[in-house]
Structures are given as C-alpha cells and as structure tokens.
N, C-alpha and C positions, 0 to 999 in steps of 0.2 A: 588500439585506437578506437573500436567500437564501445571500450569499457569508459572512455574518457568520456566520450558521450554522455553516456550512462548515467557518470557522473555528476557532470555539468546538469543532466536537464535535473535530478537531485537536488543541486545546488539550489538552481530557479526554485525550483518547489518551493524547499524549506526556508527562500529568501523571499519569498511571493506575500507570504503572511507574517506576522508577528504571534501568530496561533500556532503555525506549526513546528513542533519540536524536533522533530525525527521525520525522514523516509525511508526506504530501503528496497528493490527490487528484487527478488523470490524467484527461482523457478517453479513449477510444482509441486516437485519432488521435495521442497525444500531448502536449497541451496543458495545462498550468498550470492549473487551475479554482481551486486551495487551496493554500495549503503552512506546515507548519509545519518547516522548514528551516532547518541551521544556518547563519551568513555563509559565506559561503565555497564554497558549497555550488551547483554551477549548475543552475539550474531547468528550464533549455531542456532540458538534457543528461539529469537524471532524466526529465524526461517523455520524451522521446526513448527511451529506454533503458525505461522500464519499457512501455510503449506496447507496444517490438518483444517486449520478453521476456516479454508474458501471449499474443500475439501465437502467439510461437514455441512456448509451453507449450502453451496449447491446441491448436494442433496435435500438439503431441507426445502429449496424450492419446489425441487422435482414432486420431492414427496406429499408436497401440500401443493401443489396445481399451483405453484405463484410462476410458475415455468424461467426461464435464464435469470441468476440473479446479479444485480448491477454492483452492489456493493456490498459490502457486510461492517457494522459498527457494533463496537463494545465501546458503552458507555462506563467509565467508571469515575471514582469519586474525585479520581486526580484526572479524568481528561478521559480524551477518546481514544483508542484505535479503528482506523479506517480502513480496510481491503477491496481492492477493484482489480478486475487481470488485466492484464500488461498484455492484449493478445492472449493466444492460445495456452503459451507456454511459462509464462510468468506472474507472479502478483506484485502488487505496487500496495506497499503497507505505509501508513501514516501515523505518528503518534499526534494528536495535538493537544492544545491546551482545555480545560474546561471549560473556559466561556465563550470556549473559540467561536465564528461566526460560521456558521456550517456552509452554508449556500454558498459562501466565496470560496471555501475551502473544498466543496465536491463540484465546484466549476476549475480550481484550480487544478485539480487529483484528473478530472476526466482529462484536460489535458496536458498534462506530461504522460498519461497512462496511454493517450491518443501516440504522442511523440518515440515514448517508448516500445509502443508494440510494433509502430514501422522498420525497430534500427534493429529488431530479436529476429 
C-alpha cells in the first residue's frame, strides 16, 4: 500500500513537467524504495550513487560551514541530476533535461519530497 503511494508521488512528479525525465526514492543506505526510471538505467547503481553523493554533500556542507544542505545538483551536458532529502531516511533523486526550468522543478521536488517524507 505504502509502496503504491510512493510510486504515485514519483509518477506525479515525472508528469508535472516535461523537463523531468525520471525520479527515484532511495534509502540513505542506497536501497531503491520506489522508482520511475526509464528502461536501461540500473536501479542499483542509481541507488548507490545517490546515497554516496548525498553523504558527501552533507559532509561538504558541514566541513565548509554551509550548514545542512537542501539539495545537490549535478549538471552535465545531457542534463541534471538533482537530489534532496525525503525525511531523514531517504533521498529523492530526479533526472532532468539540459534546458530544464530549474525553479519550477525545485518547487515540484520540494512538494514531492515533503509528501514522501510524511509516508516514510
């Protein structure tokens, strides 16, 4: 039941904008909880990388006196990877197109991460 609710939130996030290509909810230890990823993307790899990057981001925020991080953003030539916490136990990872309107996506991500955090 809860898994279906996680999946619905991810599906809604993916359909909220044409700029969002994929999303996944991952435990902080790197295990996939729910995903809306295209075929050909390895869920285990996405999970492990998301957990590792969020951990490094948290450490960088602390070590560089930036405080608690809100999100991590990786910009590549083919688009963005955006990660944010979804409660204390999970990470929401989004793949977005290179010309994405980030302000709108950040708003959608915030709403989705808050909804997911309430369910975890």
